[in-house]
Z-matrix of the N, CA and C atoms (Angstrom, degrees):
N
C 1 1.391
C 2 1.537 1 115.28
N 3 1.310 2 113.45 1 -21.48
C 4 1.555 3 117.75 2 -179.43
C 5 1.587 4 107.74 3 -51.82
N 6 1.336 5 112.54 4 -42.59
C 7 1.480 6 115.12 5 -173.87
C 8 1.549 7 110.55 6 -63.11
N 9 1.393 8 116.07 7 -35.26
C 10 1.448 9 119.04 8 177.60
C 11 1.510 10 114.81 9 -68.84
N 12 1.277 11 107.04 10 -37.40
C 13 1.566 12 110.94 11 178.62
C 14 1.610 13 109.37 12 -69.12
N 15 1.316 14 117.89 13 -35.21
C 16 1.437 15 123.72 14 176.21
C 17 1.464 16 110.01 15 -65.43
N 18 1.323 17 116.16 16 -41.49
C 19 1.476 18 115.07 17 177.88
C 20 1.563 19 112.41 18 -66.98
N 21 1.294 20 115.29 19 -39.04
C 22 1.425 21 119.11 20 178.34
C 23 1.522 22 111.69 21 -65.18
N 24 1.229 23 116.26 22 -40.20
C 25 1.486 24 126.11 23 179.73
C 26 1.588 25 106.80 24 -60.54
N 27 1.379 26 113.38 25 -41.93
C 28 1.461 27 113.37 26 -176.82
C 29 1.473 28 112.51 27 -74.54
N 30 1.305 29 116.06 28 -27.61
C 31 1.491 30 118.84 29 173.63
C 32 1.475 31 114.55 30 -63.73
N 33 1.390 32 111.44 31 -45.31
C 34 1.486 33 122.74 32 178.48
C 35 1.596 34 110.47 33 -59.51
N 36 1.268 35 115.20 34 -41.20
C 37 1.437 36 120.70 35 177.87
C 38 1.508 37 109.87 36 -66.16
N 39 1.326 38 118.09 37 -47.80
C 40 1.464 39 118.76 38 -176.97
C 41 1.611 40 109.75 39 -64.18
N 42 1.275 41 115.50 40 -36.70
C 43 1.498 42 124.00 41 -174.02
C 44 1.546 43 102.15 42 -66.89
N 45 1.286 44 118.80 43 -51.67
C 46 1.459 45 119.61 44 -175.22
C 47 1.414 46 112.88 45 -66.29
N 48 1.269 47 119.56 46 -34.68
C 49 1.624 48 121.88 47 179.15
C 50 1.483 49 106.54 48 -67.08
N 51 1.276 50 121.72 49 -27.18
C 52 1.518 51 123.58 50 -171.11
C 53 1.494 52 108.31 51 -92.99
N 54 1.321 53 120.42 52 -1.09
C 55 1.471 54 124.63 53 -171.12
C 56 1.624 55 108.36 54 -130.27
N 57 1.397 56 111.99 55 -176.92
C 58 1.377 57 121.11 56 174.68
C 59 1.412 58 118.90 57 -141.46
N 60 1.343 59 122.66 58 141.22
C 61 1.447 60 123.02 59 178.71
C 62 1.548 61 112.33 60 -175.12
N 63 1.270 62 115.45 61 149.99
C 64 1.550 63 115.55 62 169.61
C 65 1.516 64 113.56 63 -131.23
N 66 1.363 65 112.11 64 -159.37
C 67 1.438 66 120.67 65 -165.42
C 68 1.575 67 112.10 66 -103.11
N 69 1.279 68 118.55 67 144.43
C 70 1.478 69 117.49 68 178.75
C 71 1.514 70 113.98 69 -90.80
N 72 1.301 71 113.64 70 -2.84
C 73 1.423 72 113.02 71 177.66
C 74 1.523 73 114.85 72 -93.83
N 75 1.231 74 116.74 73 -160.46
C 76 1.508 75 122.08 74 -173.08
C 77 1.580 76 111.34 75 -66.27
N 78 1.321 77 118.43 76 -37.24
C 79 1.459 78 120.93 77 178.71
C 80 1.537 79 114.91 78 -59.10
N 81 1.338 80 117.31 79 -53.16
C 82 1.511 81 115.36 80 178.32
C 83 1.461 82 113.24 81 -64.80
N 84 1.330 83 120.55 82 -33.57
C 85 1.489 84 126.17 83 175.72
C 86 1.460 85 105.73 84 -55.46
N 87 1.351 86 117.02 85 -47.17
C 88 1.454 87 121.22 86 -173.75
C 89 1.492 88 107.14 87 -69.36
N 90 1.342 89 121.27 88 -33.86
C 91 1.429 90 123.04 89 176.30
C 92 1.519 91 107.90 90 -66.97
N 93 1.390 92 119.98 91 -41.70
C 94 1.373 93 121.42 92 179.31
C 95 1.593 94 114.96 93 -63.49
N 96 1.321 95 113.41 94 -37.93
C 97 1.428 96 120.48 95 177.68
C 98 1.450 97 113.04 96 -68.20
N 99 1.394 98 114.14 97 -34.89
C 100 1.422 99 118.88 98 178.40
C 101 1.592 100 112.83 99 -61.94
N 102 1.362 101 111.91 100 -28.81
C 103 1.423 102 114.38 101 -176.37
C 104 1.638 103 111.71 102 -103.14
N 105 1.308 104 110.33 103 14.05
C 106 1.460 105 115.38 104 -172.53
C 107 1.539 106 112.93 105 -64.84
N 108 1.385 107 113.27 106 -21.58
C 109 1.393 108 118.91 107 -173.47
C 110 1.606 109 107.81 108 -84.93
N 111 1.207 110 119.36 109 -4.92
C 112 1.475 111 123.55 110 -177.87
C 113 1.523 112 112.63 111 121.24
N 114 1.326 113 120.66 112 -176.60
C 115 1.409 114 122.94 113 -173.48
C 116 1.486 115 119.89 114 85.61
N 117 1.232 116 118.97 115 -170.89
C 118 1.460 117 122.63 116 -174.24
C 119 1.535 118 109.81 117 -87.20
N 120 1.310 119 113.59 118 130.64
C 121 1.538 120 114.88 119 175.30
C 122 1.507 121 108.76 120 -94.45
N 123 1.297 122 116.56 121 124.54
C 124 1.398 123 125.21 122 -172.71
C 125 1.581 124 110.22 123 -120.12
N 126 1.315 125 115.14 124 143.82
C 127 1.465 126 117.42 125 174.38
C 128 1.637 127 103.34 126 -146.93
N 129 1.304 128 113.80 127 170.29
C 130 1.479 129 115.05 128 175.52
C 131 1.567 130 108.68 129 -146.39
N 132 1.323 131 114.85 130 162.63
C 133 1.455 132 125.12 131 -177.11
C 134 1.579 133 107.71 132 -126.27
N 135 1.282 134 112.05 133 131.37
C 136 1.447 135 114.54 134 176.89
C 137 1.557 136 109.25 135 -83.09
N 138 1.306 137 120.52 136 112.71
C 139 1.404 138 124.22 137 -175.38
C 140 1.524 139 111.59 138 -62.84
N 141 1.296 140 117.75 139 -47.72
C 142 1.437 141 122.31 140 176.97
C 143 1.514 142 117.02 141 -45.83
N 144 1.354 143 113.23 142 -52.34
C 145 1.403 144 121.36 143 176.00
C 146 1.530 145 116.86 144 -64.60
N 147 1.285 146 112.98 145 -34.67
C 148 1.478 147 118.64 146 172.18
C 149 1.533 148 112.58 147 -61.97
N 150 1.294 149 115.45 148 -46.55
C 151 1.402 150 122.63 149 174.31
C 152 1.516 151 120.20 150 -59.42
N 153 1.301 152 115.06 151 -31.16
C 154 1.466 153 119.84 152 179.41
C 155 1.491 154 113.54 153 -101.04
N 156 1.263 155 119.48 154 -12.44
C 157 1.504 156 118.37 155 -175.65
C 158 1.665 157 112.51 156 -115.97
N 159 1.298 158 115.46 157 -14.95
C 160 1.462 159 117.49 158 -177.19
C 161 1.635 160 102.45 159 -81.63
N 162 1.227 161 118.12 160 126.41
C 163 1.434 162 122.44 161 -176.01
C 164 1.470 163 111.80 162 -57.76
N 165 1.288 164 118.85 163 -39.46
C 166 1.534 165 123.33 164 -176.88
C 167 1.494 166 106.88 165 -60.48
N 168 1.411 167 120.84 166 -41.27
C 169 1.397 168 125.54 167 -177.94
C 170 1.515 169 109.22 168 -67.52
N 171 1.265 170 114.22 169 -46.69
C 172 1.502 171 115.60 170 178.83
C 173 1.405 172 115.29 171 -59.86
N 174 1.397 173 114.06 172 -45.30
C 175 1.506 174 118.52 173 -179.49
C 176 1.513 175 116.43 174 -65.95
N 177 1.351 176 117.44 175 -40.28
C 178 1.437 177 117.28 176 179.83
C 179 1.573 178 108.83 177 -76.82
N 180 1.264 179 121.63 178 -25.80
C 181 1.472 180 121.50 179 174.80
C 182 1.415 181 110.50 180 -66.61
N 183 1.366 182 121.45 181 -35.47
C 184 1.402 183 126.78 182 178.98
C 185 1.566 184 109.50 183 -71.00
N 186 1.269 185 116.23 184 -42.63
C 187 1.523 186 121.54 185 178.20
C 188 1.503 187 107.78 186 -66.64
N 189 1.315 188 122.64 187 -48.18
C 190 1.391 189 117.31 188 179.45
C 191 1.444 190 116.71 189 -67.86
N 192 1.391 191 116.62 190 -28.07
C 193 1.510 192 118.88 191 174.54
C 194 1.541 193 107.27 192 -62.24
N 195 1.336 194 111.95 193 -43.53
C 196 1.496 195 115.38 194 -170.15
C 197 1.634 196 106.18 195 -67.48
N 198 1.316 197 115.83 196 -38.99
C 199 1.507 198 121.60 197 -176.59
C 200 1.554 199 106.54 198 -67.16
N 201 1.322 200 114.08 199 -41.52
C 202 1.470 201 120.52 200 179.75
C 203 1.573 202 111.22 201 -63.67
N 204 1.340 203 118.33 202 -43.41
C 205 1.461 204 123.27 203 175.98
C 206 1.477 205 110.77 204 -63.62
N 207 1.411 206 118.99 205 -43.29
C 208 1.514 207 119.80 206 176.93
C 209 1.541 208 110.83 207 -57.55
N 210 1.366 209 111.54 208 -46.95
C 211 1.480 210 116.76 209 -172.01
C 212 1.557 211 108.80 210 -64.69
N 213 1.375 212 114.98 211 -40.80
C 214 1.536 213 118.22 212 175.89
C 215 1.430 214 113.32 213 -63.24
N 216 1.395 215 116.47 214 -40.94
C 217 1.466 216 115.27 215 -176.89
C 218 1.583 217 110.29 216 -66.70
N 219 1.397 218 113.56 217 -41.34
C 220 1.500 219 117.44 218 179.96
C 221 1.539 220 108.94 219 -60.18
N 222 1.354 221 117.41 220 -43.64
C 223 1.505 222 115.42 221 -177.87
C 224 1.397 223 111.22 222 -70.72
N 225 1.354 224 121.80 223 -35.01
C 226 1.509 225 126.38 224 177.44
C 227 1.666 226 108.39 225 -57.81
N 228 1.361 227 111.88 226 -47.15
C 229 1.432 228 113.72 227 -179.81
C 230 1.537 229 113.61 228 -63.27
N 231 1.364 230 113.35 229 -43.77
C 232 1.463 231 117.75 230 -177.98
C 233 1.570 232 107.98 231 -68.91
N 234 1.301 233 116.50 232 -32.10
C 235 1.431 234 117.55 233 -177.23
C 236 1.515 235 109.88 234 -72.27
N 237 1.307 236 116.79 235 -34.56
C 238 1.479 237 119.72 236 -176.85
C 239 1.555 238 108.87 237 -77.18
N 240 1.287 239 114.38 238 -29.98
C 241 1.542 240 115.09 239 175.77
C 242 1.570 241 109.84 240 -73.65
N 243 1.356 242 121.82 241 -21.72
C 244 1.432 243 124.46 242 177.63
C 245 1.429 244 105.98 243 -80.18
N 246 1.343 245 122.49 244 -42.58
C 247 1.365 246 124.36 245 -178.25
C 248 1.519 247 111.73 246 -64.86
N 249 1.304 248 114.09 247 -34.25
C 250 1.551 249 118.92 248 177.81
C 251 1.493 250 108.69 249 -69.47
N 252 1.336 251 120.39 250 -39.37
C 253 1.419 252 124.99 251 -178.75
C 254 1.539 253 110.32 252 -63.11
N 255 1.452 254 108.32 253 -44.19
C 256 1.533 255 112.87 254 -177.48
C 257 1.511 256 111.83 255 -69.52
N 258 1.315 257 117.90 256 -28.23
C 259 1.470 258 124.83 257 -175.97
C 260 1.561 259 103.46 258 -76.02
N 261 1.221 260 118.33 259 -40.22
C 262 1.511 261 127.78 260 -176.21
C 263 1.531 262 106.07 261 -65.86
N 264 1.322 263 113.34 262 -43.33
C 265 1.493 264 121.63 263 179.09
C 266 1.488 265 112.36 264 -58.73
N 267 1.324 266 111.71 265 -54.63
C 268 1.458 267 122.38 266 -176.00
C 269 1.484 268 109.43 267 -63.60
N 270 1.324 269 120.53 268 -38.45
C 271 1.506 270 123.72 269 -179.54
C 272 1.548 271 109.16 270 -66.04
N 273 1.273 272 116.61 271 -40.22
C 274 1.523 273 125.20 272 -178.62
C 275 1.567 274 106.10 273 -66.32
N 276 1.366 275 111.70 274 -44.91
C 277 1.497 276 113.64 275 -178.59
C 278 1.513 277 114.12 276 -62.76
N 279 1.388 278 112.52 277 -43.07
C 280 1.493 279 118.42 278 178.76
C 281 1.517 280 111.83 279 -63.69
N 282 1.260 281 117.32 280 -35.13
C 283 1.530 282 120.79 281 -178.57
C 284 1.574 283 116.95 282 -95.57
N 285 1.334 284 110.29 283 15.42
C 286 1.474 285 118.57 284 -178.24
C 287 1.573 286 111.62 285 50.96
N 288 1.341 287 111.30 286 46.33
C 289 1.477 288 120.79 287 -175.57
C 290 1.474 289 112.66 288 -84.50
N 291 1.307 290 120.28 289 -3.76
C 292 1.462 291 122.00 290 174.85
C 293 1.506 292 114.71 291 -96.24
N 294 1.331 293 118.45 292 129.16
C 295 1.375 294 122.52 293 179.62
C 296 1.528 295 117.76 294 -62.94
N 297 1.366 296 114.27 295 -25.06
C 298 1.460 297 120.07 296 179.73
C 299 1.528 298 109.73 297 -153.40
N 300 1.280 299 113.56 298 165.76
C 301 1.506 300 119.98 299 -177.21
C 302 1.619 301 102.82 300 -69.12
N 303 1.239 302 118.24 301 -37.27
C 304 1.546 303 121.89 302 -176.47
C 305 1.528 304 108.58 303 -63.59
N 306 1.355 305 115.56 304 -38.87
C 307 1.540 306 117.07 305 176.34
C 308 1.533 307 109.19 306 -64.77
N 309 1.245 308 118.28 307 -42.50
C 310 1.454 309 119.36 308 -179.50
C 311 1.622 310 111.20 309 -63.55
N 312 1.264 311 112.62 310 -43.37
C 313 1.544 312 116.73 311 -179.60
C 314 1.499 313 107.89 312 -67.03
N 315 1.287 314 119.46 313 -34.47
C 316 1.457 315 123.76 314 -175.77
C 317 1.540 316 106.41 315 -64.83
N 318 1.325 317 118.24 316 -47.63
C 319 1.456 318 125.68 317 -173.84
C 320 1.552 319 103.55 318 -68.69
N 321 1.311 320 119.03 319 -43.82
C 322 1.553 321 118.37 320 -177.98
C 323 1.511 322 108.46 321 -64.29
N 324 1.417 323 118.41 322 -35.38
C 325 1.425 324 114.14 323 179.29
C 326 1.499 325 113.12 324 -68.51
N 327 1.380 326 111.88 325 -32.81
C 328 1.477 327 114.88 326 178.22
C 329 1.520 328 113.44 327 -64.99
N 330 1.256 329 115.04 328 -35.24
C 331 1.555 330 122.93 329 178.47
C 332 1.561 331 104.65 330 -68.03
N 333 1.315 332 121.59 331 -42.89
C 334 1.422 333 122.53 332 -178.46
C 335 1.517 334 111.88 333 -62.79
N 336 1.359 335 114.76 334 -36.63
C 337 1.429 336 121.31 335 178.82
C 338 1.531 337 108.55 336 -68.95
N 339 1.334 338 118.99 337 -42.75
C 340 1.477 339 124.58 338 174.50
C 341 1.482 340 110.03 339 -57.01
N 342 1.369 341 115.55 340 -44.58
C 343 1.407 342 114.49 341 -179.25
C 344 1.500 343 114.53 342 -66.63
N 345 1.313 344 115.86 343 -39.61
C 346 1.474 345 117.24 344 174.29
C 347 1.402 346 116.52 345 -65.59
N 348 1.293 347 114.83 346 -33.49
C 349 1.573 348 118.72 347 171.22
C 350 1.422 349 111.05 348 -60.95
N 351 1.323 350 120.36 349 -40.03
C 352 1.484 351 123.07 350 -174.27
C 353 1.552 352 106.22 351 -68.07
N 354 1.324 353 114.09 352 -43.17
C 355 1.497 354 119.33 353 -179.84
C 356 1.534 355 110.85 354 -59.39
N 357 1.287 356 115.46 355 -41.58
C 358 1.408 357 124.16 356 -173.22
C 359 1.596 358 107.86 357 -66.84
N 360 1.444 359 109.22 358 -45.15
C 361 1.487 360 118.58 359 178.45
C 362 1.615 361 110.61 360 -57.86
N 363 1.281 362 113.17 361 -45.10
C 364 1.460 363 119.76 362 -179.70
C 365 1.462 364 114.35 363 -60.94
N 366 1.385 365 115.01 364 -41.03
C 367 1.429 366 119.89 365 176.53
C 368 1.579 367 112.60 366 -65.63
N 369 1.350 368 113.24 367 -40.42
C 370 1.444 369 116.80 368 -175.01
C 371 1.612 370 106.77 369 -65.73
N 372 1.463 371 113.66 370 -49.56
C 373 1.458 372 116.30 371 -176.29
C 374 1.490 373 110.97 372 -60.73
N 375 1.342 374 120.19 373 -34.48
C 376 1.428 375 119.72 374 -178.26
C 377 1.486 376 108.33 375 -73.06
N 378 1.378 377 117.72 376 -36.92
C 379 1.456 378 118.52 377 176.08
C 380 1.590 379 112.88 378 -61.11
N 381 1.346 380 112.51 379 -39.14
C 382 1.476 381 115.68 380 -179.43
C 383 1.522 382 114.93 381 -67.46
N 384 1.349 383 113.65 382 -36.46
C 385 1.463 384 122.27 383 173.23
C 386 1.515 385 111.08 384 -60.62
N 387 1.314 386 115.72 385 -45.28
C 388 1.379 387 125.68 386 -175.56
C 389 1.679 388 108.54 387 -65.05
N 390 1.348 389 111.99 388 -44.95
C 391 1.409 390 113.47 389 174.26
C 392 1.529 391 117.31 390 -66.40
N 393 1.363 392 116.77 391 -40.75
C 394 1.484 393 118.88 392 170.48
C 395 1.510 394 117.27 393 -56.17
N 396 1.448 395 108.65 394 -40.73
C 397 1.554 396 112.67 395 177.16
C 398 1.553 397 112.41 396 -65.21
N 399 1.388 398 111.69 397 -42.30
C 400 1.551 399 114.03 398 177.14
C 401 1.561 400 112.03 399 -61.54
N 402 1.326 401 116.12 400 -36.15
C 403 1.413 402 116.94 401 -178.75
C 404 1.509 403 114.06 402 -71.82
N 405 1.251 404 117.51 403 -36.07
C 406 1.468 405 118.73 404 177.55
C 407 1.551 406 113.74 405 -74.69
N 408 1.399 407 110.83 406 -32.22
C 409 1.488 408 115.24 407 176.52
C 410 1.516 409 112.76 408 -66.15
N 411 1.352 410 114.71 409 -36.69
C 412 1.452 411 121.74 410 178.36
C 413 1.533 412 109.49 411 -68.12
N 414 1.383 413 115.15 412 -33.60
C 415 1.501 414 115.17 413 -178.35
C 416 1.521 415 108.92 414 -74.90
N 417 1.436 416 112.70 415 -38.61
C 418 1.463 417 115.00 416 175.11
C 419 1.492 418 114.51 417 -59.63
N 420 1.402 419 116.10 418 -43.77
C 421 1.435 420 120.58 419 178.23
C 422 1.543 421 113.82 420 -60.76
N 423 1.276 422 109.78 421 -45.33
C 424 1.576 423 116.03 422 -179.22
C 425 1.514 424 108.35 423 -64.17
N 426 1.191 425 122.73 424 -46.62
C 427 1.517 426 127.30 425 -177.77
C 428 1.514 427 108.80 426 -61.75
N 429 1.244 428 118.46 427 -42.15
C 430 1.444 429 123.81 428 -179.17
C 431 1.589 430 109.38 429 -69.02
N 432 1.350 431 117.45 430 -51.98
C 433 1.380 432 120.68 431 175.99
C 434 1.572 433 116.53 432 -55.34
N 435 1.351 434 113.80 433 -42.46
C 436 1.460 435 123.53 434 179.57
C 437 1.538 436 105.98 435 -58.20
N 438 1.439 437 115.05 436 -51.81
C 439 1.405 438 120.63 437 -176.92
C 440 1.497 439 114.41 438 -58.49
N 441 1.390 440 116.00 439 -48.26
C 442 1.424 441 123.83 440 -176.40
C 443 1.589 442 107.88 441 -66.28
N 444 1.272 443 118.72 442 -42.90
C 445 1.530 444 118.11 443 177.72
C 446 1.408 445 113.40 444 -61.03
N 447 1.294 446 120.38 445 -41.55
C 448 1.422 447 122.01 446 179.50
C 449 1.575 448 111.21 447 -75.89
N 450 1.255 449 121.35 448 -35.68
C 451 1.402 450 128.27 449 -174.81
C 452 1.586 451 105.62 450 -72.06
N 453 1.271 452 120.69 451 -42.56
C 454 1.435 453 126.04 452 -170.67
C 455 1.481 454 108.11 453 -76.15
N 456 1.345 455 126.65 454 -8.42
C 457 1.405 456 127.12 455 176.32
C 458 1.510 457 109.19 456 -63.68
N 459 1.306 458 118.04 457 -34.47
C 460 1.430 459 121.86 458 176.62
C 461 1.545 460 113.68 459 -88.00
N 462 1.360 461 116.86 460 -45.40
C 463 1.450 462 121.12 461 -174.17
C 464 1.454 463 111.60 462 -81.61
N 465 1.212 464 120.05 463 -24.45
C 466 1.481 465 121.19 464 175.88
C 467 1.554 466 116.86 465 48.32
N 468 1.300 467 113.05 466 51.24
C 469 1.520 468 116.09 467 175.62
C 470 1.470 469 106.35 468 -74.97
N 471 1.313 470 115.56 469 144.29
C 472 1.479 471 121.33 470 170.63
C 473 1.631 472 118.68 471 -83.51
N 474 1.369 473 108.55 472 -24.58
C 475 1.456 474 114.05 473 -179.60
C 476 1.531 475 107.22 474 -151.45
N 477 1.346 476 113.47 475 133.51
C 478 1.448 477 121.43 476 172.97
C 479 1.557 478 109.88 477 -125.53
N 480 1.334 479 112.64 478 124.71
C 481 1.450 480 114.87 479 -171.43
C 482 1.554 481 102.79 480 -111.49
N 483 1.413 482 113.17 481 155.49
C 484 1.453 483 124.15 482 171.99
C 485 1.470 484 107.98 483 -94.62
N 486 1.329 485 118.56 484 136.92
C 487 1.528 486 124.92 485 175.60
C 488 1.517 487 105.48 486 -115.63
N 489 1.204 488 112.06 487 122.88
C 490 1.519 489 119.19 488 173.45
C 491 1.475 490 108.45 489 -148.94
N 492 1.276 491 115.65 490 121.32
C 493 1.520 492 121.18 491 -175.62
C 494 1.475 493 110.03 492 64.13
N 495 1.450 494 114.10 493 -125.24
C 496 1.405 495 115.96 494 -176.55
C 497 1.495 496 111.22 495 -113.07
N 498 1.324 497 118.78 496 27.43
C 499 1.432 498 122.80 497 -176.81
C 500 1.586 499 107.14 498 -68.18
N 501 1.241 500 120.13 499 -23.09
C 502 1.493 501 126.30 500 168.02
C 503 1.505 502 109.81 501 -118.47
N 504 1.325 503 113.11 502 112.81
C 505 1.475 504 120.61 503 -168.94
C 506 1.613 505 105.26 504 -67.15
N 507 1.277 506 119.74 505 -42.56
C 508 1.450 507 122.78 506 -176.76
C 509 1.496 508 110.49 507 -146.88
N 510 1.314 509 119.70 508 138.63
C 511 1.404 510 125.50 509 173.87
C 512 1.511 511 110.37 510 -151.62
N 513 1.274 512 117.28 511 127.45
C 514 1.399 513 122.47 512 -179.24
C 515 1.714 514 107.92 513 -63.09
N 516 1.287 515 109.87 514 137.43
C 517 1.519 516 112.88 515 -178.70
C 518 1.451 517 115.38 516 -57.25
N 519 1.361 518 116.78 517 -23.39
C 520 1.462 519 115.71 518 -176.41
C 521 1.430 520 114.98 519 -72.52
N 522 1.369 521 115.86 520 -8.53
C 523 1.511 522 120.20 521 -176.94
C 524 1.514 523 106.93 522 -97.27
N 525 1.420 524 119.40 523 -0.92
C 526 1.388 525 119.79 524 -176.56
C 527 1.552 526 111.13 525 -82.11
N 528 1.317 527 114.44 526 120.03
C 529 1.538 528 116.41 527 -178.55
C 530 1.567 529 108.31 528 -114.88
N 531 1.292 530 115.97 529 19.79
C 532 1.533 531 119.76 530 -176.43
C 533 1.478 532 113.54 531 -55.57
N 534 1.354 533 115.09 532 -49.20
C 535 1.526 534 118.82 533 -178.24
C 536 1.557 535 109.42 534 -60.68
N 537 1.225 536 114.80 535 -41.32
C 538 1.476 537 116.13 536 -173.62
C 539 1.633 538 107.39 537 -68.45
N 540 1.386 539 115.62 538 -39.32
C 541 1.386 540 116.81 539 177.74
C 542 1.551 541 111.73 540 -65.17
N 543 1.359 542 117.73 541 -41.36
C 544 1.418 543 120.09 542 176.01
C 545 1.473 544 112.58 543 -61.38
N 546 1.264 545 117.26 544 -48.79
C 547 1.448 546 119.56 545 -175.66
C 548 1.454 547 111.87 546 -67.38
N 549 1.294 548 121.79 547 -32.92
C 550 1.413 549 125.92 548 175.84
C 551 1.506 550 113.89 549 -67.34
N 552 1.306 551 114.11 550 -43.59
C 553 1.484 552 123.98 551 175.72
C 554 1.535 553 111.06 552 -61.17
N 555 1.339 554 115.73 553 -51.12
C 556 1.426 555 120.83 554 -178.57
C 557 1.501 556 110.99 555 -62.98
N 558 1.329 557 114.50 556 -39.86
C 559 1.534 558 116.24 557 -174.30
C 560 1.591 559 106.94 558 -67.00
N 561 1.243 560 119.48 559 -33.81
C 562 1.491 561 119.32 560 179.71
C 563 1.449 562 115.43 561 -90.60
N 564 1.356 563 119.22 562 1.05
C 565 1.461 564 119.62 563 -171.46
C 566 1.541 565 107.20 564 -97.14
N 567 1.393 566 112.74 565 129.24
C 568 1.474 567 122.73 566 178.39
C 569 1.493 568 104.13 567 -106.98
N 570 1.244 569 123.17 568 116.17
C 571 1.421 570 125.80 569 -178.84
C 572 1.472 571 115.10 570 -62.31
N 573 1.294 572 118.84 571 118.40
C 574 1.426 573 123.45 572 166.95
C 575 1.554 574 114.88 573 -110.42
N 576 1.285 575 113.17 574 -16.03
C 577 1.471 576 115.68 575 -172.80
C 578 1.499 577 109.26 576 -77.95
N 579 1.343 578 123.06 577 -20.50
C 580 1.386 579 119.75 578 178.73
C 581 1.577 580 110.02 579 -68.46
N 582 1.283 581 116.63 580 -34.14
C 583 1.469 582 122.45 581 175.27
C 584 1.476 583 111.92 582 -64.82
N 585 1.295 584 118.11 583 -33.48
C 586 1.442 585 121.92 584 -178.35
C 587 1.541 586 107.40 585 -75.29
N 588 1.373 587 117.03 586 -35.92
C 589 1.393 588 124.20 587 178.94
C 590 1.565 589 106.62 588 -62.19
N 591 1.307 590 117.44 589 -45.23
C 592 1.426 591 116.52 590 -176.00
C 593 1.507 592 111.06 591 -66.65
N 594 1.373 593 117.26 592 -38.86
C 595 1.532 594 119.62 593 171.43
C 596 1.426 595 113.38 594 -56.22
N 597 1.371 596 120.95 595 -35.16
C 598 1.421 597 122.12 596 -173.88
C 599 1.676 598 104.38 597 -75.14
N 600 1.363 599 117.87 598 -35.40
C 601 1.390 600 122.78 599 -178.80
C 602 1.537 601 108.00 600 -61.91
N 603 1.312 602 120.65 601 -32.90
C 604 1.406 603 124.70 602 -168.25
C 605 1.552 604 107.32 603 -86.77
N 606 1.340 605 122.47 604 -16.79
C 607 1.347 606 125.37 605 179.58
C 608 1.602 607 111.75 606 -67.41
């Protein structure tokens, strides 16, 4: 799941860099006042905090984790069944357990089909997870862009940066609008993913 989280974080970073928005509390106000005399108005958003505190991110992470676990369990079960069939075939072959060459070839062909089926299943499950991840990343990006576009009509920031790890070596705290972005997103978010999670549990 780390790779899905990294993908989601990358989308958030891209979306924030392409939009603008600040904070409704004292810190963004301070940032605005600091630029009142002219110049470029700058703010930044902590991506890590957004990913862990925005309800949408937390919910889709939970759902993707569940789907990933289900896929892994299914593949493990199929893989164990294949290994058992291969071991049984080899044992019978070593002990001359087949009544004819045709019988041995028939069972070997069945095992090959089973192996091919497992490979196809793995590819399909991986593709489904990738599609789900893309869908949620798109939803995350859209919600963030919509919020920033609406929010910045009043705040009028010229530049909003994303801060993740050490990609910004120093930034004054007064330019941090993360909590405002998170609060605004959560306030406008109506959960639909919990319903999807319940549907998945019933399958």
